N, C-alpha and C positions, 0 to 999 in steps of 0.2 A: 504494500500500500504506500502511496505517496501523498503528501499534503499539498494538494493543488488548490490554490486560492486566487482571488482576484489580485493579491499582491504579487504572487509569482508571475501572473500574466502581465501586470502593469510594468514590472521592472525587468522582466525577462530572466528570472532567476529560478533555480530548482527548488529551493526551500524558502518558506516564508519567514526568514530571519534577516534582520539588518543589525549590524554592529553599530553601537552608538559612537558618535564623533566626539569622544571624550578629550577635552583639552589636555595637552601634554602627554596623554597616554595612548591615544589612538593614532598611531603613525601609519606610514605606508605599508610596512610589513604586516601589521595586524589586518588592515583593510584588505590587502591582497590575499591573505590567508583565508579570510572569511568568504571573499568572492570565489576563490578557487574551490572552496568546500561547498559552493552552491548557494550561498546567501549573497548579500550585498554589503561590502565593507565601506565604511565612511571614515575619512581622515578628519581629525579634529582641527578646525581652523582656529580655535582658541581665541586669544585676544589680539591676534593680528601680527604675524611675523612672516614676511614674504620669503625670506631665505629658508625658514623652517618649512614652509609649505612647498616650496620648490624641491627641497631635499626629500620630503616625504612622498611627493608624487613620483620622484625618481626612484625611491625605494620600492614603490608599488610596481614599477616596471610597466609592462603592458596590460596589467590587470585592469578590469573594468570596475573602477571604484568611484565613489562619490566623495563629497566633502560637506561638513557642517559648520555653520557660523553662529556665533553669539551676535544677534542682530544689532543690538545697541552698540556693541564694540565695532562691528563691521562699518557702522555709520561714520566712525572716526577714520577709517582707512578703506574707503569704498573701492579703491583700485585693486584690492585683494580679490574681489569678486571677479574682476576682469581676468586676473591672473589664473584663477581656477577655471573659469569658463573656457579659457583658451586651451585648457587641458582636455576639453570635451568630456567632462565627468558624466557618470551614469545618472547622477542626481545631485542636487544641492539642498541641504536642509537648513532652515532658518528657525532659530529658537530665541525666546526671551526678548520680544519686542515686536513692533508692528512689521508685518511682512510686506506691506504695500509696495514701497519703492523697489526694494531688491527682488521681491517676488515677481513683479512685472518684468524686470530685467532678465531674470532667470527664464521665465516663460518665453520671452521674446527670443532668447537664444536657442529655443527648442529643447531645453533641458528639463527633466522632470523636477518638479518643485515639491519638496517635502516640508511641511510646517509642523513643528512640535508645539503642542498647546498644553496648557495646564488647567483651563476652565472653559466654560461654554462661551464666554465673551471672546476668548482667543480663537475658539473654533469658528465662530461667525466671521472673524477677520480673515481666517485662512480660507474659508469658502469664498469670501468676497474677492480675494486675489486670485482665485482659481487653482488652489493647491491640488496637485495630483494625488498626494498622500498626506493624511493628517495623522500625526503620532500623538495619542492622548497619554500624557505622562502623569502618573500618580506620584504622590509625595513619598512613597517608599523608595523612590529612585535615589541613587547616589548623586552627589553634586547638586546643582541648583534646581529649584522648583518651587511650587506653592503647596497648598494644603489639601487639595482634593485627593482622595484615594483612588487607586487604579480600579478597584472592584466596582465602584459606582460611576466613576467618570467615563470609563470605556462604554458601557451600555447606554449612558445618557447621550454621549456624542454619537453613538451608532444610531440611536433613534432620531437625533437631530439631522444627521446626514441623510437618513432614509427619506425624510420629509423635504429637505431643501437642496440636497446635492447627492443624489443616489450614485452618481458615477465616481464620486470621491472615495478613495480607498482608505480604510481606517486601520491603524496599527496601534497596538498597546505597548506601553512602557512603564516600568516601575515595579521592582520586586520580582521580575521574571528571570529565573536563572536555571531552570531545568524544564523537562518535558511536561511536567505538571502545570507549570506556569504558561507554557505555550498552548497546551490544550485548553486551559481555562480561558485564556485570551480569546481563542477562537469561539468558545461557547458564549463569551460575553458580547460577541458581535464584531470583534476585530478580524482582520484578514491575515494577521501575522504579528510578530513581536519585534520591537527594537530592544536589544539587550546590551547593557553597559557593564555592570559590576562583574558578571561572570567572565566576559572577555577581558576586563581589566586584570583579572587573575589568569591570564593566558601567557604562554611562553613568548609570544610576539609583542605583547604590550610594552610600552615604554615606561615601565614601572619597576622601581627597585625591588629586589626580592624581599627585602626586609619589610616593606609595606605590604606586599602580598602575604607574607607570613603572618603579619599582624592581623590582616583580614581573616585569614584561615582560623586564627586563634579566637576570633571574636564571634559573637552571635548577634542576631538582629536587635536585641535590647541594647547593644553597645554602641548604637549610632544615635545621632541627634541632629536636629535642624538648628543651625546657628548662623550668626553673621561674623563671628570673631575671625574666621579664616579669611574673610574678605577685608575686614578692617585692617588686619595686621599686614596684608599684602598691599594695602593702599589702593585697592580696587573698589571703585564706587559703584557697587551693584545697585540697580534701581529697586526701590521698595515695590511690592512686599516680598520679593524673592529672597530666599534663604538657601543655605547649602546644607546637605546632609553629609556628615562625615562621621568617622569613628570618634568616640569620646577618648581621645588621647590625653596625655598629661597636659599638653598645651591647651587643648580645648577646655578641659576641666578647670584649668587655672583662670581662664578668661571669660567663659560663657557666664553671662549675668553681670559681668563687670566691664562691659564694653565701653561705658562712658569714661572709665579711667584711662583708656588708650588714647584719649584726646590730648594727653600731655606729650608733646613732640619727642622729647628725649626717651621717654618710656616706650613710645611707639617704635622709634628707631631701634632701640635695644631688642624689643620683642620681634620686630621684623627680621633682624639679623639672626636671632635664635631660630625662627621659623624657616627662613630660607637656607640657613646653614644645615639644619637638620634634614631638610628636603634633599639637599644635594649630597649629603653623606649617608643617607639611609637610616636616619634615627626617627622611628615612628613616634616616640614618646613626645618629642619636642616640636612636632609639626602637625600637619593635617593628613589623614588617610582618607582619600576620597572614594568611599564605597558606600553603598546603600544598605537597606535592611536585608537584602539578599546575601549579605556577608555570612549570615547563619546557614546558608545553603552551599557555601563554597568550602570545599575540604581539600582542594589540591590545586596545583598549577599545571595545566596541560596545554598542548598545542591547540590553537583555535579550531582547527579542522576536527580534532577529536571531540572538543566541546560541542560544536555544532551538530556533529553526527549523533552524539549521545542524546542531545536535546530533542532532535527530530525523531530518533528511534523511539524514545520514551513516549513522546506525544502521540506518535502513530499507534503504538501499542495500547495506550490508554483510550484513545478515541475508537480504536478498532475492536477492542475486547471489553475493557472495563465499563465503558459508557453503556454498551448494550446490556451488560449484566444487571443494570439498575432498572431496565424496562421490563415490566411484567407482561407476559403474553397469555 
C-alpha cells in the first residue's frame, strides 16, 4: 500500500512528507536526503544570509528541493527571494507574516507557494494570495509559533478550505514525529505532514550532536514556549509569536525574568554565554530548538531511514488498525 494524497500529486512526490525549513538546521544535505527518500526537502532561509543559502543549495546538488523564509525577516532582504527563485526551487514556503507581496512574486515565477499558518486569520490571508499548500502549525511544534493546537487547528482549517478554497492542499505540522502522527494528520483532514523536530535529530541536520543528545534525553514536558531565546539573540520577533525550546539551564535562568535583560551590559554578557554555548555544543547554556515531539525521539538516524519508518508505520496503521475499530 502507498499513501497517495493530493499533496503527493501537487508536489510530484512519492510520500506525503515535507521536511521543515528549520533555521540553521535544515541545510542542503538534509533537504536533498528527504527529497531522495520520496518527500520534499526544504532548506531553511532563516534570517537572511545569501552566502549560506548559496552554499546550501550547492550542497543539495541537483536534488529537487525547496526553501522556506521567515516572512518578516525576508522583508529586510527581499533580494534573497530572487536568489532562491533563480535556483528554480520545487516550492517556497512563507511563515510568520503577511504572504501578500512575496506570495504574489512566488506565484508569478511559476513556483509552488506554501504558506505556514498558525490560526484561521492566517489561513484566510494564505487563501487570498493563492497558496498552493497551507501548512497548519500547532503550538506543539519546535521553534516559533502561536497557541492553537494541531489537533483542533488542522480540522478547522480543513473545513474552512472545503468551503472557500477546495483546490488548496492542507498539510499538518506540530508534534508529528512518527507514523502515528502522520496517520492522525490524514484523519484530521490534512493531505500530509510537515515534520521538523524528528528531522532535526537526523544525521544530515546541521545540529551539534550534543543538542541532539539533549533532545533524546528529554520528554515532551521538558519544553516551553518562551521569548528569552529571542531577546538574548537581539532578534525582535513580532508579538505574539513565541519559541518552543527545551527548558535548558539558560532558559530556566531567564524565563519570567525577561525585563531584567533590558540592562545592556547584562544582555551582552548573556548573549555571549548563549552564542558561545551554541557554537561549542553546550546545551545547558543555550537554547535547544525542538518541540514536544522530543519525547518521541530516541535516536539519531539518516533522514531516509526516518522517512521510511514514518511512512511504513502510517501505512500499517491506516491499512490494518483503523479497520479493526469498525464493527461489521
